[in-house]
HTML snippet that shows the backbone in 3Dmol.js (N, CA, C, O; Angstrom):
<script src="https://3Dmol.org/build/3Dmol-min.js"></script>
<div id="view" style="width:600px;height:400px;position:relative"></div>
<script>
const pdb = `
ATOM      1  N   MET A   1       0.916  -1.588   0.085  1.00  0.00           N
ATOM      2  CA  MET A   1       0.050  -0.070   0.380  1.00  0.00           C
ATOM      3  C   MET A   1       1.031   1.290  -0.090  1.00  0.00           C
ATOM      4  O   MET A   1       0.956   2.048  -1.056  1.00  0.00           O
ATOM      5  N   LYS A   2       1.597   1.242   0.605  1.00  0.00           N
ATOM      6  CA  LYS A   2       2.677   2.324   1.424  1.00  0.00           C
ATOM      7  C   LYS A   2       3.365   2.524  -0.656  1.00  0.00           C
ATOM      8  O   LYS A   2       2.749   3.209  -1.472  1.00  0.00           O
ATOM      9  N   GLU A   3       4.128   2.067  -0.853  1.00  0.00           N
ATOM     10  CA  GLU A   3       4.931   1.603  -2.501  1.00  0.00           C
ATOM     11  C   GLU A   3       3.219   2.059  -3.522  1.00  0.00           C
ATOM     12  O   GLU A   3       3.122   2.478  -4.676  1.00  0.00           O
ATOM     13  N   LYS A   4       2.647   1.900  -2.995  1.00  0.00           N
ATOM     14  CA  LYS A   4       1.599   2.264  -4.437  1.00  0.00           C
ATOM     15  C   LYS A   4       1.258   3.740  -4.031  1.00  0.00           C
ATOM     16  O   LYS A   4       0.640   4.436  -4.837  1.00  0.00           O
ATOM     17  N   ALA A   5       1.583   4.177  -2.977  1.00  0.00           N
ATOM     18  CA  ALA A   5       0.627   5.642  -2.071  1.00  0.00           C
ATOM     19  C   ALA A   5       1.606   6.411  -2.697  1.00  0.00           C
ATOM     20  O   ALA A   5       1.227   7.386  -3.346  1.00  0.00           O
ATOM     21  N   GLY A   6       3.165   6.077  -2.601  1.00  0.00           N
ATOM     22  CA  GLY A   6       4.614   6.783  -3.210  1.00  0.00           C
ATOM     23  C   GLY A   6       3.965   6.805  -5.190  1.00  0.00           C
ATOM     24  O   GLY A   6       3.650   7.691  -5.984  1.00  0.00           O
ATOM     25  N   GLU A   7       4.024   5.755  -5.214  1.00  0.00           N
ATOM     26  CA  GLU A   7       3.632   5.858  -7.372  1.00  0.00           C
ATOM     27  C   GLU A   7       3.081   6.690  -7.374  1.00  0.00           C
ATOM     28  O   GLU A   7       3.605   7.647  -7.943  1.00  0.00           O
ATOM     29  N   LYS A   8       1.145   6.988  -6.524  1.00  0.00           N
ATOM     30  CA  LYS A   8       0.501   7.860  -7.012  1.00  0.00           C
ATOM     31  C   LYS A   8       0.702   9.029  -6.767  1.00  0.00           C
ATOM     32  O   LYS A   8       0.423   9.892  -7.599  1.00  0.00           O
ATOM     33  N   GLU A   9       1.180   9.297  -5.687  1.00  0.00           N
ATOM     34  CA  GLU A   9       1.691  10.785  -5.623  1.00  0.00           C
ATOM     35  C   GLU A   9       2.677  11.327  -6.429  1.00  0.00           C
ATOM     36  O   GLU A   9       2.657  12.548  -6.275  1.00  0.00           O
ATOM     37  N   ARG A  10       3.638  10.946  -7.316  1.00  0.00           N
ATOM     38  CA  ARG A  10       4.987  11.023  -8.198  1.00  0.00           C
ATOM     39  C   ARG A  10       3.422  11.380  -9.454  1.00  0.00           C
ATOM     40  O   ARG A  10       3.442  12.302 -10.270  1.00  0.00           O
ATOM     41  N   ILE A  11       2.297  10.449  -9.290  1.00  0.00           N
ATOM     42  CA  ILE A  11       1.594  11.122 -10.741  1.00  0.00           C
ATOM     43  C   ILE A  11       1.249  11.879 -10.506  1.00  0.00           C
ATOM     44  O   ILE A  11       1.379  12.686 -11.427  1.00  0.00           O
ATOM     45  N   PHE A  12       0.393  12.594  -9.040  1.00  0.00           N
ATOM     46  CA  PHE A  12      -0.041  13.334  -8.533  1.00  0.00           C
ATOM     47  C   PHE A  12       0.709  15.036  -9.009  1.00  0.00           C
ATOM     48  O   PHE A  12       0.261  16.019  -9.600  1.00  0.00           O
ATOM     49  N   ARG A  13       1.778  14.757  -8.504  1.00  0.00           N
ATOM     50  CA  ARG A  13       2.565  15.337  -8.629  1.00  0.00           C
ATOM     51  C   ARG A  13       2.870  17.080 -10.018  1.00  0.00           C
ATOM     52  O   ARG A  13       2.711  18.300 -10.081  1.00  0.00           O
ATOM     53  N   ALA A  14       3.490  15.621 -10.988  1.00  0.00           N
ATOM     54  CA  ALA A  14       3.059  15.518 -12.514  1.00  0.00           C
ATOM     55  C   ALA A  14       1.786  16.638 -12.422  1.00  0.00           C
ATOM     56  O   ALA A  14       1.755  17.846 -12.186  1.00  0.00           O
ATOM     57  N   ASN A  15       0.891  15.756 -12.685  1.00  0.00           N
ATOM     58  CA  ASN A  15      -0.707  16.098 -12.805  1.00  0.00           C
ATOM     59  C   ASN A  15      -1.781  16.086 -12.028  1.00  0.00           C
ATOM     60  O   ASN A  15      -2.435  15.083 -12.318  1.00  0.00           O
ATOM     61  N   PRO A  16      -2.320  16.733 -11.138  1.00  0.00           N
ATOM     62  CA  PRO A  16      -3.522  16.273 -10.341  1.00  0.00           C
ATOM     63  C   PRO A  16      -4.692  15.718 -10.962  1.00  0.00           C
ATOM     64  O   PRO A  16      -5.518  15.026 -10.368  1.00  0.00           O
ATOM     65  N   PHE A  17      -4.745  16.087 -12.350  1.00  0.00           N
ATOM     66  CA  PHE A  17      -6.490  15.357 -12.841  1.00  0.00           C
ATOM     67  C   PHE A  17      -5.992  14.432 -13.597  1.00  0.00           C
ATOM     68  O   PHE A  17      -6.606  14.047 -14.592  1.00  0.00           O
ATOM     69  N   ASP A  18      -4.188  13.671 -13.062  1.00  0.00           N
ATOM     70  CA  ASP A  18      -3.947  12.431 -14.307  1.00  0.00           C
ATOM     71  C   ASP A  18      -5.569  11.424 -13.856  1.00  0.00           C
ATOM     72  O   ASP A  18      -6.295  11.364 -12.864  1.00  0.00           O
ATOM     73  N   SER A  19      -5.539  10.696 -15.377  1.00  0.00           N
ATOM     74  CA  SER A  19      -6.558  10.177 -15.325  1.00  0.00           C
ATOM     75  C   SER A  19      -6.500   8.643 -15.323  1.00  0.00           C
ATOM     76  O   SER A  19      -7.179   7.832 -15.953  1.00  0.00           O
ATOM     77  N   ARG A  20      -5.547   8.474 -14.479  1.00  0.00           N
ATOM     78  CA  ARG A  20      -4.943   7.087 -13.861  1.00  0.00           C
ATOM     79  C   ARG A  20      -4.982   7.718 -12.228  1.00  0.00           C
ATOM     80  O   ARG A  20      -4.302   7.209 -11.338  1.00  0.00           O
ATOM     81  N   LEU A  21      -5.463   8.346 -12.107  1.00  0.00           N
ATOM     82  CA  LEU A  21      -5.506   8.701 -10.158  1.00  0.00           C
ATOM     83  C   LEU A  21      -7.358   8.660  -9.975  1.00  0.00           C
ATOM     84  O   LEU A  21      -7.845   8.220  -8.933  1.00  0.00           O
ATOM     85  N   GLY A  22      -8.339   9.228 -11.239  1.00  0.00           N
ATOM     86  CA  GLY A  22      -9.547   9.544 -10.481  1.00  0.00           C
ATOM     87  C   GLY A  22     -10.056  10.359  -9.469  1.00  0.00           C
ATOM     88  O   GLY A  22     -10.830  10.083  -8.552  1.00  0.00           O
ATOM     89  N   THR A  23      -9.264  11.856  -9.905  1.00  0.00           N
ATOM     90  CA  THR A  23      -9.503  12.818  -8.867  1.00  0.00           C
ATOM     91  C   THR A  23     -10.692  13.889  -8.663  1.00  0.00           C
ATOM     92  O   THR A  23     -10.641  14.956  -9.274  1.00  0.00           O
ATOM     93  N   HIS A  24     -11.777  13.587  -7.783  1.00  0.00           N
ATOM     94  CA  HIS A  24     -13.040  14.483  -7.993  1.00  0.00           C
ATOM     95  C   HIS A  24     -13.260  15.259  -6.434  1.00  0.00           C
ATOM     96  O   HIS A  24     -12.679  15.058  -5.367  1.00  0.00           O
ATOM     97  N   LYS A  25     -14.077  15.979  -6.710  1.00  0.00           N
ATOM     98  CA  LYS A  25     -14.361  16.289  -5.505  1.00  0.00           C
ATOM     99  C   LYS A  25     -15.046  16.578  -4.782  1.00  0.00           C
ATOM    100  O   LYS A  25     -15.598  17.514  -5.360  1.00  0.00           O
ATOM    101  N   LEU A  26     -15.526  16.492  -3.797  1.00  0.00           N
ATOM    102  CA  LEU A  26     -15.746  15.690  -2.561  1.00  0.00           C
ATOM    103  C   LEU A  26     -17.388  16.995  -1.956  1.00  0.00           C
ATOM    104  O   LEU A  26     -17.723  18.149  -2.225  1.00  0.00           O
ATOM    105  N   HIS A  27     -17.923  15.863  -1.069  1.00  0.00           N
ATOM    106  CA  HIS A  27     -19.250  16.620  -1.395  1.00  0.00           C
ATOM    107  C   HIS A  27     -19.521  16.741  -0.044  1.00  0.00           C
ATOM    108  O   HIS A  27     -18.815  16.227   0.823  1.00  0.00           O
ATOM    109  N   GLY A  28     -20.920  17.667   0.261  1.00  0.00           N
ATOM    110  CA  GLY A  28     -21.242  17.395   1.709  1.00  0.00           C
ATOM    111  C   GLY A  28     -20.391  18.281   2.820  1.00  0.00           C
ATOM    112  O   GLY A  28     -19.726  19.276   2.530  1.00  0.00           O
ATOM    113  N   LYS A  29     -20.521  17.796   3.982  1.00  0.00           N
ATOM    114  CA  LYS A  29     -19.206  17.958   4.947  1.00  0.00           C
ATOM    115  C   LYS A  29     -17.689  18.164   4.674  1.00  0.00           C
ATOM    116  O   LYS A  29     -16.882  18.770   5.378  1.00  0.00           O
ATOM    117  N   TYR A  30     -17.475  17.490   3.436  1.00  0.00           N
ATOM    118  CA  TYR A  30     -15.901  17.733   2.620  1.00  0.00           C
ATOM    119  C   TYR A  30     -16.080  18.349   1.908  1.00  0.00           C
ATOM    120  O   TYR A  30     -15.153  18.032   1.163  1.00  0.00           O
ATOM    121  N   LYS A  31     -16.835  19.485   1.159  1.00  0.00           N
ATOM    122  CA  LYS A  31     -17.141  20.241  -0.155  1.00  0.00           C
ATOM    123  C   LYS A  31     -15.656  20.734  -0.492  1.00  0.00           C
ATOM    124  O   LYS A  31     -15.223  20.703  -1.644  1.00  0.00           O
ATOM    125  N   ASP A  32     -14.722  21.304   0.871  1.00  0.00           N
ATOM    126  CA  ASP A  32     -13.798  21.599   0.875  1.00  0.00           C
ATOM    127  C   ASP A  32     -12.621  21.001   0.292  1.00  0.00           C
ATOM    128  O   ASP A  32     -11.610  21.659   0.046  1.00  0.00           O
ATOM    129  N   TYR A  33     -12.728  19.839   0.080  1.00  0.00           N
ATOM    130  CA  TYR A  33     -11.637  18.948  -0.264  1.00  0.00           C
ATOM    131  C   TYR A  33     -12.085  17.758  -1.860  1.00  0.00           C
ATOM    132  O   TYR A  33     -12.994  17.513  -2.653  1.00  0.00           O
ATOM    133  N   TRP A  34     -10.820  17.407  -1.536  1.00  0.00           N
ATOM    134  CA  TRP A  34     -10.824  16.824  -3.326  1.00  0.00           C
ATOM    135  C   TRP A  34     -10.486  15.324  -2.915  1.00  0.00           C
ATOM    136  O   TRP A  34      -9.989  15.133  -1.806  1.00  0.00           O
ATOM    137  N   SER A  35     -10.733  14.270  -3.751  1.00  0.00           N
ATOM    138  CA  SER A  35      -9.547  13.002  -3.358  1.00  0.00           C
ATOM    139  C   SER A  35      -9.209  12.461  -4.841  1.00  0.00           C
ATOM    140  O   SER A  35      -9.571  12.932  -5.920  1.00  0.00           O
ATOM    141  N   PHE A  36      -8.255  11.115  -4.522  1.00  0.00           N
ATOM    142  CA  PHE A  36      -8.309  10.743  -5.513  1.00  0.00           C
ATOM    143  C   PHE A  36      -7.664   9.138  -5.325  1.00  0.00           C
ATOM    144  O   PHE A  36      -7.424   8.952  -4.132  1.00  0.00           O
ATOM    145  N   THR A  37      -7.393   8.193  -5.995  1.00  0.00           N
ATOM    146  CA  THR A  37      -7.389   6.849  -5.360  1.00  0.00           C
ATOM    147  C   THR A  37      -6.109   6.282  -5.723  1.00  0.00           C
ATOM    148  O   THR A  37      -5.465   6.450  -6.758  1.00  0.00           O
ATOM    149  N   VAL A  38      -5.889   5.698  -4.872  1.00  0.00           N
ATOM    150  CA  VAL A  38      -4.404   4.859  -4.701  1.00  0.00           C
ATOM    151  C   VAL A  38      -4.494   3.893  -4.895  1.00  0.00           C
ATOM    152  O   VAL A  38      -3.514   3.418  -5.469  1.00  0.00           O
ATOM    153  N   ILE A  39      -5.611   2.955  -4.601  1.00  0.00           N
ATOM    154  CA  ILE A  39      -5.924   1.860  -5.306  1.00  0.00           C
ATOM    155  C   ILE A  39      -7.200   0.755  -4.450  1.00  0.00           C
ATOM    156  O   ILE A  39      -7.325   0.660  -3.229  1.00  0.00           O
ATOM    157  N   ASN A  40      -8.019   0.027  -5.495  1.00  0.00           N
ATOM    158  CA  ASN A  40      -9.457  -0.444  -4.841  1.00  0.00           C
ATOM    159  C   ASN A  40      -9.922   0.862  -4.377  1.00  0.00           C
ATOM    160  O   ASN A  40      -9.971   1.906  -5.027  1.00  0.00           O
ATOM    161  N   GLN A  41     -10.461   0.530  -2.410  1.00  0.00           N
ATOM    162  CA  GLN A  41     -10.843   1.753  -2.073  1.00  0.00           C
ATOM    163  C   GLN A  41      -9.730   2.488  -1.819  1.00  0.00           C
ATOM    164  O   GLN A  41      -9.723   3.686  -2.102  1.00  0.00           O
ATOM    165  N   TYR A  42      -8.917   2.030  -1.395  1.00  0.00           N
ATOM    166  CA  TYR A  42      -8.272   3.759  -0.596  1.00  0.00           C
ATOM    167  C   TYR A  42      -7.944   4.504  -1.198  1.00  0.00           C
ATOM    168  O   TYR A  42      -7.285   4.076  -2.145  1.00  0.00           O
ATOM    169  N   ARG A  43      -8.092   5.840  -1.156  1.00  0.00           N
ATOM    170  CA  ARG A  43      -7.923   7.282  -1.088  1.00  0.00           C
ATOM    171  C   ARG A  43      -7.410   8.066  -0.412  1.00  0.00           C
ATOM    172  O   ARG A  43      -7.405   8.042   0.818  1.00  0.00           O
ATOM    173  N   ILE A  44      -6.821   9.010  -1.226  1.00  0.00           N
ATOM    174  CA  ILE A  44      -6.340  10.161  -0.610  1.00  0.00           C
ATOM    175  C   ILE A  44      -6.421  11.698  -0.740  1.00  0.00           C
ATOM    176  O   ILE A  44      -6.065  12.455  -1.643  1.00  0.00           O
ATOM    177  N   MET A  45      -7.048  11.924   0.547  1.00  0.00           N
ATOM    178  CA  MET A  45      -8.214  13.144   0.302  1.00  0.00           C
ATOM    179  C   MET A  45      -6.977  14.464   0.968  1.00  0.00           C
ATOM    180  O   MET A  45      -6.334  14.668   1.998  1.00  0.00           O
ATOM    181  N   PHE A  46      -7.257  15.290  -0.775  1.00  0.00           N
ATOM    182  CA  PHE A  46      -6.767  16.750  -0.153  1.00  0.00           C
ATOM    183  C   PHE A  46      -7.179  17.759  -0.208  1.00  0.00           C
ATOM    184  O   PHE A  46      -8.378  17.741  -0.487  1.00  0.00           O
ATOM    185  N   THR A  47      -6.564  19.205  -0.008  1.00  0.00           N
ATOM    186  CA  THR A  47      -7.336  20.226  -0.370  1.00  0.00           C
ATOM    187  C   THR A  47      -6.095  21.285  -1.032  1.00  0.00           C
ATOM    188  O   THR A  47      -4.949  21.271  -0.583  1.00  0.00           O
ATOM    189  N   PHE A  48      -6.422  21.968  -1.886  1.00  0.00           N
ATOM    190  CA  PHE A  48      -4.900  22.734  -2.555  1.00  0.00           C
ATOM    191  C   PHE A  48      -5.327  24.006  -1.749  1.00  0.00           C
ATOM    192  O   PHE A  48      -6.367  24.424  -1.241  1.00  0.00           O
ATOM    193  N   LEU A  49      -3.726  24.518  -1.902  1.00  0.00           N
ATOM    194  CA  LEU A  49      -3.422  25.612  -0.776  1.00  0.00           C
ATOM    195  C   LEU A  49      -3.561  27.022  -1.255  1.00  0.00           C
ATOM    196  O   LEU A  49      -4.157  27.982  -0.765  1.00  0.00           O
ATOM    197  N   ASP A  50      -2.751  26.870  -2.499  1.00  0.00           N
ATOM    198  CA  ASP A  50      -2.911  27.343  -3.367  1.00  0.00           C
ATOM    199  C   ASP A  50      -2.311  26.721  -4.746  1.00  0.00           C
ATOM    200  O   ASP A  50      -2.375  25.495  -4.833  1.00  0.00           O
ATOM    201  N   SER A  51      -1.704  27.475  -5.893  1.00  0.00           N
ATOM    202  CA  SER A  51      -2.165  27.000  -7.341  1.00  0.00           C
ATOM    203  C   SER A  51      -0.389  26.093  -7.141  1.00  0.00           C
ATOM    204  O   SER A  51       0.039  26.161  -8.294  1.00  0.00           O
ATOM    205  N   ASN A  52       0.055  25.796  -6.798  1.00  0.00           N
ATOM    206  CA  ASN A  52       1.249  25.235  -6.248  1.00  0.00           C
ATOM    207  C   ASN A  52       0.994  24.316  -4.740  1.00  0.00           C
ATOM    208  O   ASN A  52       1.685  23.297  -4.759  1.00  0.00           O
ATOM    209  N   LYS A  53       0.464  24.405  -3.924  1.00  0.00           N
ATOM    210  CA  LYS A  53       1.014  23.726  -3.086  1.00  0.00           C
ATOM    211  C   LYS A  53      -0.466  22.747  -2.588  1.00  0.00           C
ATOM    212  O   LYS A  53      -1.499  23.327  -2.925  1.00  0.00           O
ATOM    213  N   VAL A  54      -0.707  21.396  -1.862  1.00  0.00           N
ATOM    214  CA  VAL A  54      -1.349  20.883  -1.790  1.00  0.00           C
ATOM    215  C   VAL A  54      -1.157  20.724  -0.065  1.00  0.00           C
ATOM    216  O   VAL A  54      -0.129  21.175   0.440  1.00  0.00           O
ATOM    217  N   ASP A  55      -2.447  19.905   0.999  1.00  0.00           N
ATOM    218  CA  ASP A  55      -2.290  19.649   2.267  1.00  0.00           C
ATOM    219  C   ASP A  55      -2.733  18.047   2.113  1.00  0.00           C
ATOM    220  O   ASP A  55      -3.889  17.964   1.699  1.00  0.00           O
ATOM    221  N   PHE A  56      -2.309  17.186   2.267  1.00  0.00           N
ATOM    222  CA  PHE A  56      -2.640  15.760   2.037  1.00  0.00           C
ATOM    223  C   PHE A  56      -3.209  15.838   3.193  1.00  0.00           C
ATOM    224  O   PHE A  56      -2.364  15.893   4.087  1.00  0.00           O
ATOM    225  N   ILE A  57      -4.777  15.880   3.738  1.00  0.00           N
ATOM    226  CA  ILE A  57      -5.215  15.511   4.957  1.00  0.00           C
ATOM    227  C   ILE A  57      -5.413  13.866   5.452  1.00  0.00           C
ATOM    228  O   ILE A  57      -5.764  13.645   6.611  1.00  0.00           O
ATOM    229  N   ASN A  58      -5.170  12.761   4.519  1.00  0.00           N
ATOM    230  CA  ASN A  58      -5.916  11.996   5.254  1.00  0.00           C
ATOM    231  C   ASN A  58      -5.841  11.110   4.354  1.00  0.00           C
ATOM    232  O   ASN A  58      -6.061  11.641   3.265  1.00  0.00           O
ATOM    233  N   ILE A  59      -5.492   9.219   4.194  1.00  0.00           N
ATOM    234  CA  ILE A  59      -5.341   8.105   3.279  1.00  0.00           C
ATOM    235  C   ILE A  59      -5.933   7.071   4.119  1.00  0.00           C
ATOM    236  O   ILE A  59      -5.475   6.729   5.210  1.00  0.00           O
ATOM    237  N   GLY A  60      -6.933   6.607   3.582  1.00  0.00           N
ATOM    238  CA  GLY A  60      -7.346   5.269   3.926  1.00  0.00           C
ATOM    239  C   GLY A  60      -8.787   4.656   3.172  1.00  0.00           C
ATOM    240  O   GLY A  60      -9.296   5.521   2.459  1.00  0.00           O
ATOM    241  N   THR A  61      -9.319   3.739   3.179  1.00  0.00           N
ATOM    242  CA  THR A  61     -10.947   3.383   2.612  1.00  0.00           C
ATOM    243  C   THR A  61     -11.749   4.954   2.897  1.00  0.00           C
ATOM    244  O   THR A  61     -11.489   6.009   3.476  1.00  0.00           O
ATOM    245  N   HIS A  62     -13.049   4.262   1.967  1.00  0.00           N
ATOM    246  CA  HIS A  62     -14.021   5.299   2.052  1.00  0.00           C
ATOM    247  C   HIS A  62     -14.489   6.046   3.656  1.00  0.00           C
ATOM    248  O   HIS A  62     -14.801   7.234   3.727  1.00  0.00           O
ATOM    249  N   ASP A  63     -14.464   5.055   4.951  1.00  0.00           N
ATOM    250  CA  ASP A  63     -14.545   5.633   5.685  1.00  0.00           C
ATOM    251  C   ASP A  63     -13.853   6.698   6.149  1.00  0.00           C
ATOM    252  O   ASP A  63     -13.951   7.221   7.260  1.00  0.00           O
ATOM    253  N   ILE A  64     -13.111   7.013   5.197  1.00  0.00           N
ATOM    254  CA  ILE A  64     -12.303   8.564   6.102  1.00  0.00           C
ATOM    255  C   ILE A  64     -12.510   9.392   5.602  1.00  0.00           C
ATOM    256  O   ILE A  64     -11.724  10.319   5.406  1.00  0.00           O
ATOM    257  N   TYR A  65     -14.115   9.286   5.083  1.00  0.00           N
ATOM    258  CA  TYR A  65     -15.460  10.400   5.263  1.00  0.00           C
ATOM    259  C   TYR A  65     -16.498  10.439   5.694  1.00  0.00           C
ATOM    260  O   TYR A  65     -17.539  10.929   5.255  1.00  0.00           O
ATOM    261  N   LYS A  66     -16.128   9.593   7.147  1.00  0.00           N
ATOM    262  CA  LYS A  66     -17.298   9.121   8.114  1.00  0.00           C
ATOM    263  C   LYS A  66     -16.536  10.657   9.368  1.00  0.00           C
ATOM    264  O   LYS A  66     -17.059  10.878  10.461  1.00  0.00           O
TER     265      LYS A  66
END
`;
const viewer = $3Dmol.createViewer("view");
viewer.addModel(pdb, "pdb");
viewer.setStyle({}, {cartoon: {color: "spectrum"}});
viewer.zoomTo();
viewer.render();
</script>
């Protein structure tokens, strides 16, 4: 999992909206956040701080949204 997360982070740094990531805006109480897929049900939740910076908030299954 850790290795795959590192691979996805490298893709993310090159292009946060690369189709391999499935980057999407979240809704509801997490409407200020975004998420992308690491593997299967595992996601990384993040927010854009500005055009060149992001803050990774959490990593885990869909349970991170609860």
